[in-house]
C-alpha positions in Angstrom: 39.4 -88.6 15.6 37.2 -85.5 16.5 39.4 -83.3 14.4 39.1 -85.6 11.4 35.4 -85.8 11.8 35.1 -82.0 11.8 37.2 -81.8 8.7 34.9 -84.3 6.9 31.8 -82.3 8.0 33.3 -79.0 6.7 34.2 -80.7 3.4 30.6 -82.0 3.0 29.2 -78.5 3.8 31.5 -76.9 1.3 30.5 -79.5 -1.3 26.8 -78.8 -0.7 27.3 -75.0 -1.1 29.1 -75.6 -4.4 26.4 -77.9 -5.7 23.7 -75.5 -4.6 25.3 -72.6 -6.4 25.7 -74.7 -9.6 22.1 -75.9 -9.6 20.8 -72.4 -9.2 23.0 -71.0 -11.9 21.8 -73.8 -14.2 18.2 -73.1 -13.4 18.6 -69.4 -14.1 20.0 -70.1 -17.5 17.4 -72.7 -18.6 14.3 -73.4 -16.5 14.3 -71.5 -13.3 13.1 -73.3 -10.2 9.4 -72.5 -9.6 10.2 -71.9 -5.9 13.7 -70.8 -5.1 13.1 -71.0 -1.4 12.9 -74.8 -1.7 16.5 -74.9 -2.9 17.8 -72.5 -0.2 18.5 -73.0 3.4 18.0 -76.2 5.4 16.6 -78.2 2.4 19.6 -77.6 0.2 21.8 -80.4 1.6 18.8 -82.9 1.5 18.1 -82.0 -2.1 21.7 -82.4 -3.3 22.6 -85.4 -1.2 20.6 -87.6 -3.6 21.7 -86.1 -6.9 24.6 -88.5 -7.2 22.2 -91.5 -6.8 19.8 -90.6 -9.7 17.4 -88.6 -7.4 16.2 -85.5 -9.2 16.5 -82.1 -7.4 13.6 -81.6 -5.1 12.2 -78.6 -7.0 12.0 -80.8 -10.1 10.1 -83.7 -8.4 8.0 -82.1 -5.7 8.0 -78.3 -5.8 6.5 -78.1 -9.3 3.3 -79.9 -8.2 2.1 -76.6 -6.7 1.6 -75.6 -10.4 -0.6 -78.5 -11.3 -3.9 -76.6 -11.2 -2.5 -73.9 -13.4 -1.3 -76.3 -16.0 -4.6 -78.2 -16.0 -6.2 -74.8 -16.8 -4.0 -74.5 -19.9 -4.9 -78.1 -20.8 -8.6 -77.3 -20.6 -8.1 -74.3 -22.9 -6.1 -76.4 -25.4 -8.9 -79.1 -25.5 -11.5 -76.5 -26.6 -13.8 -78.6 -28.8 -14.1 -77.8 -32.5 -16.3 -80.7 -33.2 -14.1 -83.8 -32.8 -14.8 -84.7 -29.1 -11.5 -83.3 -27.8 -13.0 -82.1 -24.5 -14.4 -85.5 -23.8 -11.2 -87.4 -24.8 -9.0 -85.0 -22.7 -10.7 -86.2 -19.5 -9.2 -89.6 -20.0 -5.7 -88.3 -19.9 -6.0 -85.3 -17.5 -2.7 -84.7 -15.9 -0.7 -85.8 -18.9 0.1 -82.2 -20.0 1.6 -81.5 -16.6 3.6 -84.7 -16.6 4.9 -84.1 -20.1 5.9 -80.5 -19.3 7.6 -81.7 -16.1 9.6 -84.3 -18.0 10.8 -81.7 -20.6 11.6 -78.9 -18.1 12.9 -80.9 -15.1 16.4 -79.5 -15.3 17.8 -82.2 -17.6 18.6 -81.0 -21.1 16.2 -83.1 -23.0 16.9 -84.1 -26.6 13.9 -85.1 -28.7 12.7 -86.3 -32.1 9.6 -84.3 -32.9 7.5 -86.1 -35.5 4.8 -84.5 -37.6 3.3 -84.3 -41.0 -0.2 -85.4 -42.1 -0.5 -85.7 -45.9 -3.7 -84.9 -47.8 -3.5 -86.9 -51.0 -6.9 -86.2 -52.4 -6.7 -82.4 -52.4 -6.6 -80.5 -55.6 -2.9 -79.8 -54.8 -1.8 -82.6 -52.4 0.4 -81.5 -49.5 0.8 -81.7 -45.8 -1.8 -79.9 -43.6 -1.0 -76.8 -41.6 -1.9 -78.4 -38.3 1.1 -80.2 -36.8 4.2 -78.6 -38.4 3.7 -75.2 -36.6 3.4 -76.9 -33.3 6.3 -79.2 -34.0 8.6 -76.3 -34.8 7.5 -74.5 -31.7 8.4 -77.5 -29.6 11.8 -77.9 -31.3 12.5 -74.2 -30.7 11.4 -74.5 -27.1 13.7 -77.4 -26.3 16.7 -75.7 -27.9 15.9 -72.5 -26.1 16.2 -74.2 -22.7 19.5 -75.9 -23.5 18.2 -79.1 -25.0 18.1 -80.1 -28.6 15.5 -81.4 -31.1 15.3 -83.0 -34.6 12.2 -82.4 -36.7 11.0 -85.7 -38.3 8.6 -86.3 -41.2 8.4 -88.2 -44.5 9.0 -87.5 -48.2 5.3 -86.6 -48.9 5.2 -84.0 -46.2 8.8 -82.8 -46.7 8.1 -79.5 -48.6 5.8 -78.1 -46.0 7.7 -79.4 -42.9 11.1 -78.4 -44.1 9.8 -74.9 -44.9 8.4 -74.6 -41.4 11.8 -75.4 -40.0 13.7 -72.7 -41.9 15.4 -70.1 -39.6 14.7 -72.4 -36.6 16.7 -75.6 -37.1 19.9 -76.4 -39.0 19.5 -78.6 -42.0 20.9 -81.7 -40.3 18.2 -81.4 -37.7 15.4 -82.1 -40.2 15.1 -85.9 -40.8 13.0 -87.0 -43.7 11.9 -90.7 -43.9 11.6 -92.4 -47.2 8.8 -94.8 -48.0 8.8 -98.4 -49.2 11.9 -100.7 -48.9 14.2 -97.9 -47.9 12.5 -97.1 -44.6 14.2 -99.9 -42.7 17.7 -98.6 -43.5 16.6 -95.0 -42.6 15.2 -96.2 -39.2 18.5 -97.9 -38.4 20.3 -94.6 -39.1 17.9 -92.9 -36.7 18.8 -95.6 -34.1 22.5 -94.7 -34.6 21.7 -91.0 -34.2 19.8 -91.6 -31.0 22.7 -93.5 -29.5 25.3 -91.0 -30.7 23.4 -87.9 -29.5 21.8 -89.3 -26.4 18.3 -88.5 -27.6 15.8 -89.4 -24.8 12.4 -88.4 -26.1 10.0 -88.8 -29.0 7.2 -86.3 -29.4 4.5 -87.1 -32.0 2.3 -84.2 -33.0 -0.5 -84.6 -35.5 1.0 -87.7 -37.0 -1.4 -90.3 -38.2 -0.8 -93.8 -36.9 -2.1 -97.3 -37.7 -5.5 -98.5 -36.6 -5.9 -102.0 -35.2 -5.7 -103.5 -38.7 -2.4 -101.6 -39.3 -3.9 -99.1 -41.8 -3.5 -95.4 -41.1 -6.7 -93.4 -42.0 -7.6 -89.8 -42.1 -10.7 -88.3 -40.4 -12.7 -89.1 -43.5 -11.9 -92.8 -43.1 -9.7 -92.9 -46.1 -6.8 -95.4 -46.2 -3.6 -93.3 -46.7 -1.0 -96.0 -46.2 0.3 -95.3 -49.7 1.4 -91.8 -48.7 2.5 -92.5 -45.1 5.9 -93.7 -43.9 5.5 -95.9 -40.7 6.9 -93.3 -38.3 5.0 -94.9 -35.5 7.9 -97.4 -35.3 9.9 -94.6 -33.6 7.7 -95.4 -30.5 9.6 -98.7 -30.2 13.0 -97.1 -29.7 12.7 -97.3 -25.9 12.6 -93.5 -25.4 10.1 -91.4 -23.4 7.1 -90.8 -25.7 4.6 -88.0 -25.8 1.7 -87.8 -28.2 -0.3 -84.8 -29.3 -3.5 -85.2 -31.3 -7.0 -83.9 -31.9 -9.1 -86.6 -33.8 -8.3 -90.0 -32.4 -6.3 -91.2 -35.4 -2.9 -89.8 -34.3 0.0 -91.6 -32.8 -0.5 -91.6 -29.0 -4.3 -92.0 -29.1 -3.8 -95.7 -28.2 -3.4 -94.5 -24.6 -7.2 -93.8 -24.5 -9.7 -96.6 -24.0 -11.0 -97.6 -27.4 -14.6 -97.3 -26.4 -14.0 -93.6 -25.6 -12.8 -92.8 -29.1 -15.5 -94.9 -30.7 -18.1 -92.9 -28.7 -16.7 -89.4 -29.1 -15.3 -89.4 -32.7 -17.2 -89.9 -35.9 -16.1 -93.2 -37.4 -13.8 -93.7 -34.4 -14.2 -97.5 -34.6 -12.2 -97.5 -37.9 -9.8 -94.6 -37.6 -8.6 -94.9 -34.0 -4.9 -95.2 -33.7 -3.7 -98.2 -31.8 -0.3 -96.8 -30.8 0.0 -95.5 -27.3 2.5 -93.0 -25.8 3.5 -92.5 -22.2 1.7 -89.1 -22.1 -1.0 -87.9 -24.4 -2.1 -84.3 -25.0 -5.6 -84.1 -26.6 -6.5 -80.7 -28.1 -9.0 -79.0 -30.3 -6.2 -78.7 -32.9 -2.8 -80.3 -32.5 -1.0 -76.9 -32.9 -3.0 -75.8 -29.8 -1.7 -78.9 -28.0 1.9 -78.1 -28.9 1.5 -74.5 -27.7 -0.1 -75.8 -24.5 3.0 -77.9 -23.8 5.2 -74.8 -24.3 3.0 -72.7 -22.1 3.0 -75.4 -19.4 6.9 -75.5 -19.5 6.8 -71.7 -19.2 4.5 -71.9 -16.2 6.9 -74.4 -14.6 9.7 -71.8 -14.9 11.1 -71.9 -18.4 11.2 -68.1 -18.9 13.3 -68.3 -22.0 10.2 -69.4 -24.0 8.6 -66.0 -23.8 9.0 -65.4 -27.6 6.8 -68.3 -28.4 3.9 -67.0 -26.3 3.6 -64.1 -28.7 0.8 -64.4 -31.3 3.1 -62.9 -34.0 5.4 -65.9 -33.7 2.5 -68.2 -34.6 1.2 -66.1 -37.4 4.6 -66.0 -39.0 4.8 -69.8 -38.8 1.5 -70.4 -40.5 2.4 -67.9 -43.2 5.6 -69.8 -43.9 3.7 -73.1 -44.1 1.1 -71.7 -46.4 3.8 -70.2 -48.7 5.2 -73.8 -49.0 1.9 -75.2 -50.1 0.5 -76.3 -46.7 -3.3 -77.0 -46.6 -6.0 -76.3 -44.1 -6.9 -79.8 -43.1 -10.7 -79.2 -43.2 -11.2 -76.8 -46.2 -8.3 -78.4 -48.1 -7.3 -74.9 -49.3 -3.9 -73.4 -49.3 -4.5 -70.7 -46.7 -2.7 -69.8 -43.4 -5.5 -71.3 -41.4 -6.0 -74.4 -39.3 -8.8 -77.0 -39.5 -11.4 -74.6 -41.0 -11.3 -72.2 -38.0 -11.4 -68.5 -38.7 -8.3 -66.6 -37.6 -9.9 -64.9 -34.6 -11.1 -68.2 -33.2 -7.8 -69.9 -33.7 -5.6 -67.2 -32.2 -8.0 -66.5 -29.4 -7.0 -69.9 -27.9 -3.3 -69.2 -28.5 -3.6 -65.8 -26.7 -5.6 -67.3 -23.8 -3.1 -70.1 -23.1 -0.2 -67.6 -23.3 -1.9 -65.2 -21.0 -2.7 -67.9 -18.5 0.9 -69.0 -18.4 2.2 -65.5 -17.9 -0.2 -64.2 -15.3 0.0 -67.3 -13.2 3.8 -67.3 -13.3 3.9 -63.7 -12.1 1.5 -64.3 -9.3 3.5 -67.3 -8.0 6.9 -65.6 -7.9 8.5 -65.1 -4.5 
């Protein structure tokens, strides 16, 4: 009996060693564990003993909390107010950036629908705005860089700009364009089929207008834009993990914030506030900043393969591509490689600041 027991114990130890090695190799390839010491030594067997029962590795559930203050610093930078109350609204969802980044970088290879596109119908040359598509492509690229996958989703009105933004980043079959009118229901059913077939587990909405309490989507000027907006908020009903990113109160996800807060912080908030909530919400001065903040937070949690997206040049190239496809500045309504009326130095200063914060803190926390 003693001999059999010793054999079983040796077998368990060997199994733990193999699992430990596999986990560390996986982390090195995708999102490295923020504290390798947690995985080593005495804790290794405790960490891996639960993996077969749906318990995530310890570094993914507990160890990353030591980075919480760093990530909230990135969140504060992203919420830099440009006149729409973002700093105030962010206080109602503080911690959501950290939780969203942890979900996306926890070791599982997440697969997401990334939904964007805000159409400006009353511009001289109607098109989608530049805020949103750049951040959406950045998130798609980030997920694919860490071993996951992503599909960029928009509608027919925003297609020229959104599809152009995805060039050289996503294959054609990873850009999903929703029709309007009577054809939308069939399209939505095809997305349900895709979700099941590809095991998609997440929907991220970034700068995508959603319905107010009366069901009407409105822009920041209070204009009804239902005629030019496919009901992509219905993707929030697929039963997947949902993340929202917005800057003005009328985007999908803003239903997570108490209505009185949006009414008090946003001009005409009573009429434009989106009623659709998401599990996490990232409020930013511009939604592109919110998307970049999420990538920086993932980097800070150990996803070192995202380094390229921390470079300002990557973002300049994206906005140039969007402008070349007719994308509009959402405030000036002009076809320029700018975002929400901000001058380039102001806009890129926040990109640089978030990137720097993610890099410097990651270096200082290495063992």
